[in-house]
MINUTI-45294 format. One record per residue (C-alpha): residue in three letters; residue number from 1; x, y, z. Coordinates in nm, 2 decimals. Layout:
N
@resn:ala | resi:NUM | px:X | py:Y | pz:Z
...
end
This chain:
257
@resn:unk | resi:1 | px:0.84 | py:7.87 | pz:-4.67
@resn:unk | resi:2 | px:0.77 | py:7.50 | pz:-4.64
@resn:unk | resi:3 | px:0.57 | py:7.24 | pz:-4.47
@resn:unk | resi:4 | px:0.59 | py:7.09 | pz:-4.12
@resn:unk | resi:5 | px:0.44 | py:6.74 | pz:-4.17
@resn:unk | resi:6 | px:0.25 | py:6.74 | pz:-3.84
@resn:unk | resi:7 | px:0.09 | py:7.08 | pz:-3.92
@resn:unk | resi:8 | px:0.04 | py:7.08 | pz:-4.30
@resn:unk | resi:9 | px:-0.07 | py:6.73 | pz:-4.40
@resn:unk | resi:10 | px:-0.44 | py:6.68 | pz:-4.46
@resn:unk | resi:11 | px:-0.63 | py:6.50 | pz:-4.19
@resn:unk | resi:12 | px:-0.83 | py:6.19 | pz:-4.29
@resn:unk | resi:13 | px:-1.13 | py:6.23 | pz:-4.06
@resn:unk | resi:14 | px:-1.38 | py:6.49 | pz:-3.97
@resn:unk | resi:15 | px:-1.31 | py:6.50 | pz:-3.60
@resn:unk | resi:16 | px:-0.95 | py:6.58 | pz:-3.67
@resn:unk | resi:17 | px:-1.06 | py:6.85 | pz:-3.92
@resn:unk | resi:18 | px:-1.26 | py:7.02 | pz:-3.64
@resn:unk | resi:19 | px:-0.94 | py:7.02 | pz:-3.43
@resn:unk | resi:20 | px:-0.74 | py:7.16 | pz:-3.72
@resn:unk | resi:21 | px:-0.98 | py:7.45 | pz:-3.78
@resn:unk | resi:22 | px:-0.98 | py:7.52 | pz:-3.40
@resn:unk | resi:23 | px:-0.60 | py:7.51 | pz:-3.40
@resn:unk | resi:24 | px:-0.58 | py:7.79 | pz:-3.65
@resn:unk | resi:25 | px:-0.78 | py:8.03 | pz:-3.43
@resn:unk | resi:26 | px:-0.60 | py:7.91 | pz:-3.11
@resn:unk | resi:27 | px:-0.26 | py:7.98 | pz:-3.25
@resn:unk | resi:28 | px:-0.36 | py:8.34 | pz:-3.33
@resn:unk | resi:29 | px:-0.48 | py:8.37 | pz:-2.97
@resn:unk | resi:30 | px:-0.16 | py:8.22 | pz:-2.82
@resn:unk | resi:31 | px:0.10 | py:8.39 | pz:-3.03
@resn:unk | resi:32 | px:0.11 | py:8.73 | pz:-2.85
@resn:unk | resi:33 | px:0.15 | py:8.56 | pz:-2.51
@resn:unk | resi:34 | px:0.45 | py:8.32 | pz:-2.57
@resn:unk | resi:35 | px:0.82 | py:8.39 | pz:-2.63
@resn:unk | resi:36 | px:0.86 | py:8.12 | pz:-2.90
@resn:unk | resi:37 | px:0.72 | py:8.10 | pz:-3.25
@resn:unk | resi:38 | px:0.39 | py:7.94 | pz:-3.34
@resn:unk | resi:39 | px:0.33 | py:7.84 | pz:-3.70
@resn:unk | resi:40 | px:0.13 | py:8.08 | pz:-3.92
@resn:unk | resi:41 | px:-0.11 | py:7.94 | pz:-4.18
@resn:unk | resi:42 | px:-0.07 | py:8.09 | pz:-4.53
@resn:unk | resi:43 | px:-0.34 | py:7.88 | pz:-4.69
@resn:unk | resi:44 | px:-0.61 | py:7.66 | pz:-4.55
@resn:unk | resi:45 | px:-0.94 | py:7.51 | pz:-4.65
@resn:unk | resi:46 | px:-1.10 | py:7.17 | pz:-4.73
@resn:unk | resi:47 | px:-0.92 | py:6.93 | pz:-4.96
@resn:unk | resi:48 | px:-1.24 | py:6.73 | pz:-4.97
@resn:unk | resi:49 | px:-1.59 | py:6.80 | pz:-4.83
@resn:unk | resi:50 | px:-1.55 | py:6.84 | pz:-4.45
@resn:unk | resi:51 | px:-1.17 | py:6.74 | pz:-4.45
@resn:unk | resi:52 | px:-0.94 | py:7.03 | pz:-4.36
@resn:unk | resi:53 | px:-0.59 | py:7.12 | pz:-4.45
@resn:unk | resi:54 | px:-0.35 | py:7.40 | pz:-4.37
@resn:unk | resi:55 | px:-0.02 | py:7.51 | pz:-4.53
@resn:unk | resi:56 | px:0.20 | py:7.66 | pz:-4.26
@resn:unk | resi:57 | px:0.52 | py:7.87 | pz:-4.27
@resn:unk | resi:58 | px:0.82 | py:7.65 | pz:-4.17
@resn:unk | resi:59 | px:0.99 | py:7.74 | pz:-3.85
@resn:unk | resi:60 | px:1.37 | py:7.72 | pz:-3.88
@resn:unk | resi:61 | px:1.55 | py:7.45 | pz:-3.68
@resn:unk | resi:62 | px:1.51 | py:7.08 | pz:-3.60
@resn:unk | resi:63 | px:1.31 | py:6.90 | pz:-3.34
@resn:unk | resi:64 | px:1.40 | py:6.82 | pz:-2.98
@resn:unk | resi:65 | px:1.45 | py:6.46 | pz:-3.10
@resn:unk | resi:66 | px:1.73 | py:6.59 | pz:-3.32
@resn:unk | resi:67 | px:1.89 | py:6.86 | pz:-3.11
@resn:unk | resi:68 | px:1.97 | py:6.88 | pz:-2.74
@resn:unk | resi:69 | px:1.79 | py:7.15 | pz:-2.55
@resn:unk | resi:70 | px:2.04 | py:7.38 | pz:-2.37
@resn:unk | resi:71 | px:2.00 | py:7.55 | pz:-2.03
@resn:unk | resi:72 | px:1.89 | py:7.86 | pz:-2.21
@resn:unk | resi:73 | px:1.64 | py:7.65 | pz:-2.41
@resn:unk | resi:74 | px:1.50 | py:7.54 | pz:-2.08
@resn:unk | resi:75 | px:1.44 | py:7.91 | pz:-2.00
@resn:unk | resi:76 | px:1.26 | py:7.93 | pz:-2.33
@resn:unk | resi:77 | px:1.03 | py:7.65 | pz:-2.22
@resn:unk | resi:78 | px:0.97 | py:7.83 | pz:-1.88
@resn:unk | resi:79 | px:0.86 | py:8.13 | pz:-2.08
@resn:unk | resi:80 | px:0.63 | py:7.92 | pz:-2.28
@resn:unk | resi:81 | px:0.46 | py:7.77 | pz:-1.98
@resn:unk | resi:82 | px:0.43 | py:8.11 | pz:-1.81
@resn:unk | resi:83 | px:0.28 | py:8.26 | pz:-2.13
@resn:unk | resi:84 | px:0.02 | py:7.98 | pz:-2.16
@resn:unk | resi:85 | px:-0.10 | py:8.08 | pz:-1.81
@resn:unk | resi:86 | px:-0.16 | py:8.44 | pz:-1.94
@resn:unk | resi:87 | px:-0.39 | py:8.33 | pz:-2.22
@resn:unk | resi:88 | px:-0.74 | py:8.42 | pz:-2.11
@resn:unk | resi:89 | px:-0.93 | py:8.10 | pz:-2.03
@resn:unk | resi:90 | px:-1.26 | py:8.24 | pz:-2.13
@resn:unk | resi:91 | px:-1.14 | py:8.32 | pz:-2.48
@resn:unk | resi:92 | px:-0.98 | py:7.97 | pz:-2.51
@resn:unk | resi:93 | px:-1.30 | py:7.80 | pz:-2.40
@resn:unk | resi:94 | px:-1.50 | py:8.02 | pz:-2.65
@resn:unk | resi:95 | px:-1.30 | py:7.85 | pz:-2.93
@resn:unk | resi:96 | px:-1.43 | py:7.51 | pz:-2.82
@resn:unk | resi:97 | px:-1.11 | py:7.40 | pz:-2.65
@resn:unk | resi:98 | px:-1.21 | py:7.11 | pz:-2.42
@resn:unk | resi:99 | px:-1.14 | py:7.09 | pz:-2.05
@resn:unk | resi:100 | px:-0.95 | py:6.80 | pz:-1.90
@resn:unk | resi:101 | px:-0.99 | py:6.66 | pz:-1.54
@resn:unk | resi:102 | px:-0.69 | py:6.72 | pz:-1.31
@resn:unk | resi:103 | px:-0.45 | py:6.43 | pz:-1.29
@resn:unk | resi:104 | px:-0.39 | py:6.27 | pz:-0.95
@resn:unk | resi:105 | px:-0.06 | py:6.40 | pz:-0.81
@resn:unk | resi:106 | px:-0.04 | py:6.11 | pz:-0.58
@resn:unk | resi:107 | px:-0.06 | py:5.87 | pz:-0.88
@resn:unk | resi:108 | px:0.21 | py:6.07 | pz:-1.04
@resn:unk | resi:109 | px:0.42 | py:6.07 | pz:-0.72
@resn:unk | resi:110 | px:0.40 | py:5.69 | pz:-0.71
@resn:unk | resi:111 | px:0.51 | py:5.67 | pz:-1.08
@resn:unk | resi:112 | px:0.79 | py:5.91 | pz:-1.01
@resn:unk | resi:113 | px:0.91 | py:5.71 | pz:-0.71
@resn:unk | resi:114 | px:0.93 | py:5.40 | pz:-0.92
@resn:unk | resi:115 | px:1.12 | py:5.58 | pz:-1.19
@resn:unk | resi:116 | px:1.35 | py:5.74 | pz:-0.94
@resn:unk | resi:117 | px:1.44 | py:5.40 | pz:-0.79
@resn:unk | resi:118 | px:1.54 | py:5.27 | pz:-1.13
@resn:unk | resi:119 | px:1.75 | py:5.58 | pz:-1.21
@resn:unk | resi:120 | px:1.91 | py:5.56 | pz:-0.86
@resn:unk | resi:121 | px:2.01 | py:5.21 | pz:-0.93
@resn:unk | resi:122 | px:2.19 | py:5.34 | pz:-1.24
@resn:unk | resi:123 | px:2.35 | py:5.62 | pz:-1.04
@resn:unk | resi:124 | px:2.15 | py:5.88 | pz:-1.25
@resn:unk | resi:125 | px:1.93 | py:6.03 | pz:-0.97
@resn:unk | resi:126 | px:1.91 | py:6.07 | pz:-0.60
@resn:unk | resi:127 | px:1.59 | py:5.90 | pz:-0.51
@resn:unk | resi:128 | px:1.59 | py:6.05 | pz:-0.17
@resn:unk | resi:129 | px:1.48 | py:6.38 | pz:-0.32
@resn:unk | resi:130 | px:1.13 | py:6.24 | pz:-0.38
@resn:unk | resi:131 | px:1.09 | py:6.16 | pz:-0.02
@resn:unk | resi:132 | px:0.99 | py:6.52 | pz:0.05
@resn:unk | resi:133 | px:0.67 | py:6.47 | pz:-0.17
@resn:unk | resi:134 | px:0.47 | py:6.26 | pz:0.07
@resn:unk | resi:135 | px:0.11 | py:6.14 | pz:0.01
@resn:unk | resi:136 | px:-0.03 | py:6.42 | pz:0.23
@resn:unk | resi:137 | px:0.19 | py:6.67 | pz:0.05
@resn:unk | resi:138 | px:0.06 | py:6.55 | pz:-0.29
@resn:unk | resi:139 | px:-0.29 | py:6.60 | pz:-0.16
@resn:unk | resi:140 | px:-0.22 | py:6.96 | pz:-0.06
@resn:unk | resi:141 | px:-0.07 | py:7.03 | pz:-0.41
@resn:unk | resi:142 | px:-0.38 | py:6.90 | pz:-0.59
@resn:unk | resi:143 | px:-0.53 | py:7.14 | pz:-0.85
@resn:unk | resi:144 | px:-0.78 | py:7.39 | pz:-0.71
@resn:unk | resi:145 | px:-1.11 | py:7.48 | pz:-0.86
@resn:unk | resi:146 | px:-1.09 | py:7.76 | pz:-1.10
@resn:unk | resi:147 | px:-0.72 | py:7.72 | pz:-1.17
@resn:unk | resi:148 | px:-0.75 | py:7.57 | pz:-1.52
@resn:unk | resi:149 | px:-0.50 | py:7.71 | pz:-1.77
@resn:unk | resi:150 | px:-0.43 | py:7.65 | pz:-2.14
@resn:unk | resi:151 | px:-0.20 | py:7.35 | pz:-2.19
@resn:unk | resi:152 | px:-0.05 | py:7.23 | pz:-2.51
@resn:unk | resi:153 | px:-0.12 | py:6.87 | pz:-2.40
@resn:unk | resi:154 | px:0.13 | py:6.72 | pz:-2.65
@resn:unk | resi:155 | px:0.46 | py:6.88 | pz:-2.59
@resn:unk | resi:156 | px:0.68 | py:6.59 | pz:-2.70
@resn:unk | resi:157 | px:1.01 | py:6.61 | pz:-2.88
@resn:unk | resi:158 | px:0.86 | py:6.61 | pz:-3.23
@resn:unk | resi:159 | px:0.65 | py:6.92 | pz:-3.16
@resn:unk | resi:160 | px:0.94 | py:7.13 | pz:-3.01
@resn:unk | resi:161 | px:1.15 | py:7.32 | pz:-3.27
@resn:unk | resi:162 | px:1.51 | py:7.36 | pz:-3.14
@resn:unk | resi:163 | px:1.80 | py:7.55 | pz:-3.31
@resn:unk | resi:164 | px:2.15 | py:7.41 | pz:-3.34
@resn:unk | resi:165 | px:2.25 | py:7.61 | pz:-3.03
@resn:unk | resi:166 | px:1.99 | py:7.44 | pz:-2.81
@resn:unk | resi:167 | px:1.74 | py:7.73 | pz:-2.80
@resn:unk | resi:168 | px:1.37 | py:7.64 | pz:-2.82
@resn:unk | resi:169 | px:1.24 | py:7.84 | pz:-3.13
@resn:unk | resi:170 | px:0.89 | py:7.72 | pz:-3.18
@resn:unk | resi:171 | px:0.61 | py:7.48 | pz:-3.08
@resn:unk | resi:172 | px:0.41 | py:7.28 | pz:-3.34
@resn:unk | resi:173 | px:0.07 | py:7.10 | pz:-3.35
@resn:unk | resi:174 | px:-0.17 | py:7.26 | pz:-3.11
@resn:unk | resi:175 | px:-0.46 | py:7.03 | pz:-3.21
@resn:unk | resi:176 | px:-0.46 | py:6.85 | pz:-2.87
@resn:unk | resi:177 | px:-0.46 | py:7.17 | pz:-2.66
@resn:unk | resi:178 | px:-0.69 | py:7.17 | pz:-2.36
@resn:unk | resi:179 | px:-0.78 | py:7.37 | pz:-2.05
@resn:unk | resi:180 | px:-0.66 | py:7.19 | pz:-1.74
@resn:unk | resi:181 | px:-0.41 | py:7.18 | pz:-1.46
@resn:unk | resi:182 | px:-0.05 | py:7.29 | pz:-1.54
@resn:unk | resi:183 | px:0.11 | py:6.94 | pz:-1.51
@resn:unk | resi:184 | px:-0.10 | py:6.84 | pz:-1.82
@resn:unk | resi:185 | px:0.17 | py:7.00 | pz:-2.04
@resn:unk | resi:186 | px:0.46 | py:6.76 | pz:-2.05
@resn:unk | resi:187 | px:0.76 | py:6.94 | pz:-2.21
@resn:unk | resi:188 | px:1.00 | py:6.74 | pz:-2.43
@resn:unk | resi:189 | px:1.24 | py:6.51 | pz:-2.27
@resn:unk | resi:190 | px:1.61 | py:6.61 | pz:-2.30
@resn:unk | resi:191 | px:1.83 | py:6.40 | pz:-2.52
@resn:unk | resi:192 | px:1.99 | py:6.10 | pz:-2.33
@resn:unk | resi:193 | px:2.32 | py:6.23 | pz:-2.44
@resn:unk | resi:194 | px:2.28 | py:6.56 | pz:-2.26
@resn:unk | resi:195 | px:2.52 | py:6.61 | pz:-1.97
@resn:unk | resi:196 | px:2.38 | py:6.59 | pz:-1.62
@resn:unk | resi:197 | px:2.39 | py:6.93 | pz:-1.45
@resn:unk | resi:198 | px:2.65 | py:6.98 | pz:-1.18
@resn:unk | resi:199 | px:2.53 | py:6.95 | pz:-0.82
@resn:unk | resi:200 | px:2.49 | py:7.28 | pz:-0.65
@resn:unk | resi:201 | px:2.58 | py:7.32 | pz:-0.29
@resn:unk | resi:202 | px:2.27 | py:7.36 | pz:-0.07
@resn:unk | resi:203 | px:2.21 | py:7.72 | pz:0.02
@resn:unk | resi:204 | px:2.21 | py:7.86 | pz:0.37
@resn:unk | resi:205 | px:1.85 | py:7.86 | pz:0.51
@resn:unk | resi:206 | px:1.92 | py:8.19 | pz:0.67
@resn:unk | resi:207 | px:2.01 | py:8.38 | pz:0.35
@resn:unk | resi:208 | px:1.90 | py:8.19 | pz:0.05
@resn:unk | resi:209 | px:1.57 | py:8.28 | pz:-0.13
@resn:unk | resi:210 | px:1.30 | py:8.01 | pz:-0.17
@resn:unk | resi:211 | px:1.39 | py:7.79 | pz:-0.47
@resn:unk | resi:212 | px:1.18 | py:7.82 | pz:-0.78
@resn:unk | resi:213 | px:1.09 | py:7.57 | pz:-1.05
@resn:unk | resi:214 | px:1.35 | py:7.57 | pz:-1.33
@resn:unk | resi:215 | px:1.08 | py:7.53 | pz:-1.59
@resn:unk | resi:216 | px:0.75 | py:7.69 | pz:-1.48
@resn:unk | resi:217 | px:0.90 | py:7.96 | pz:-1.24
@resn:unk | resi:218 | px:0.66 | py:7.87 | pz:-0.96
@resn:unk | resi:219 | px:0.80 | py:7.89 | pz:-0.60
@resn:unk | resi:220 | px:0.88 | py:7.55 | pz:-0.44
@resn:unk | resi:221 | px:0.64 | py:7.41 | pz:-0.18
@resn:unk | resi:222 | px:0.73 | py:7.42 | pz:0.18
@resn:unk | resi:223 | px:0.81 | py:7.06 | pz:0.29
@resn:unk | resi:224 | px:0.53 | py:6.89 | pz:0.47
@resn:unk | resi:225 | px:0.57 | py:6.83 | pz:0.84
@resn:unk | resi:226 | px:0.53 | py:6.46 | pz:0.76
@resn:unk | resi:227 | px:0.85 | py:6.47 | pz:0.56
@resn:unk | resi:228 | px:1.15 | py:6.29 | pz:0.71
@resn:unk | resi:229 | px:1.40 | py:6.51 | pz:0.88
@resn:unk | resi:230 | px:1.77 | py:6.49 | pz:0.85
@resn:unk | resi:231 | px:2.07 | py:6.67 | pz:1.00
@resn:unk | resi:232 | px:2.19 | py:6.77 | pz:0.65
@resn:unk | resi:233 | px:2.05 | py:7.06 | pz:0.44
@resn:unk | resi:234 | px:1.74 | py:6.94 | pz:0.26
@resn:unk | resi:235 | px:1.73 | py:6.95 | pz:-0.13
@resn:unk | resi:236 | px:1.48 | py:7.18 | pz:-0.30
@resn:unk | resi:237 | px:1.12 | py:7.11 | pz:-0.23
@resn:unk | resi:238 | px:0.87 | py:6.99 | pz:-0.50
@resn:unk | resi:239 | px:0.73 | py:7.26 | pz:-0.73
@resn:unk | resi:240 | px:0.37 | py:7.36 | pz:-0.65
@resn:unk | resi:241 | px:0.30 | py:7.36 | pz:-1.02
@resn:unk | resi:242 | px:0.43 | py:7.02 | pz:-1.14
@resn:unk | resi:243 | px:0.54 | py:6.84 | pz:-0.83
@resn:unk | resi:244 | px:0.90 | py:6.79 | pz:-0.94
@resn:unk | resi:245 | px:1.20 | py:6.87 | pz:-0.72
@resn:unk | resi:246 | px:1.34 | py:7.12 | pz:-0.97
@resn:unk | resi:247 | px:1.46 | py:7.40 | pz:-0.75
@resn:unk | resi:248 | px:1.83 | py:7.34 | pz:-0.82
@resn:unk | resi:249 | px:1.98 | py:7.56 | pz:-1.10
@resn:unk | resi:250 | px:1.98 | py:7.39 | pz:-1.43
@resn:unk | resi:251 | px:1.76 | py:7.10 | pz:-1.32
@resn:unk | resi:252 | px:1.59 | py:6.89 | pz:-1.58
@resn:unk | resi:253 | px:1.37 | py:6.70 | pz:-1.35
@resn:unk | resi:254 | px:1.06 | py:6.92 | pz:-1.43
@resn:unk | resi:255 | px:1.05 | py:6.79 | pz:-1.78
@resn:unk | resi:256 | px:1.12 | py:6.43 | pz:-1.76
@resn:unk | resi:257 | px:0.86 | py:6.35 | pz:-2.02
end
């Protein structure tokens, strides 16, 4: 047993202490629904009037900043995101978890296009893949009323526990959790040293099933009629959940940070 600094250190302000106490209850609610470990508090209380602390069991492994996440680890993240969808929103809200407004998918699309152009210049990404997510398509994929789910809202490398073999073993620090649209959870970015996945040949439209998101498991969206056409087979369409073109096996585009 030991301490995870983000989870066990006393917080210096009262607002953070409120989030810390809420996190203890939220972790108990989340734990049965997700396939990865969530820290367990073995002791908690106030280290000074109104200032909370918790001593958590240490999860074995390093962080995603220290270890590369393998393809199987990506499946672990997919299970995490699917599990968060299953957590009852009413129970989450009853704990005082706040709601967040949906992000603009069109704003994210514009940011992605800019990033894709930079990566394409370095021969790291085919920017043409983003052409399928047109402004009208982004509007169609906007979050719908009543679709809010629990999101970790801080899924960066320091909060993802990864084993030496690349499996995702646990998730730390749930103090920023919120109810919102699924793209609000941003899984940890892969290590820059991680190899790029091999390009898969495009499936035959007549026999291949619809592509699914490599991270969240949602089916890919049907390309908009406004999308440019080509004589070649089109790459996987953007995910309905997060808007990334992640249908190709092993794709990391869904969790680019």
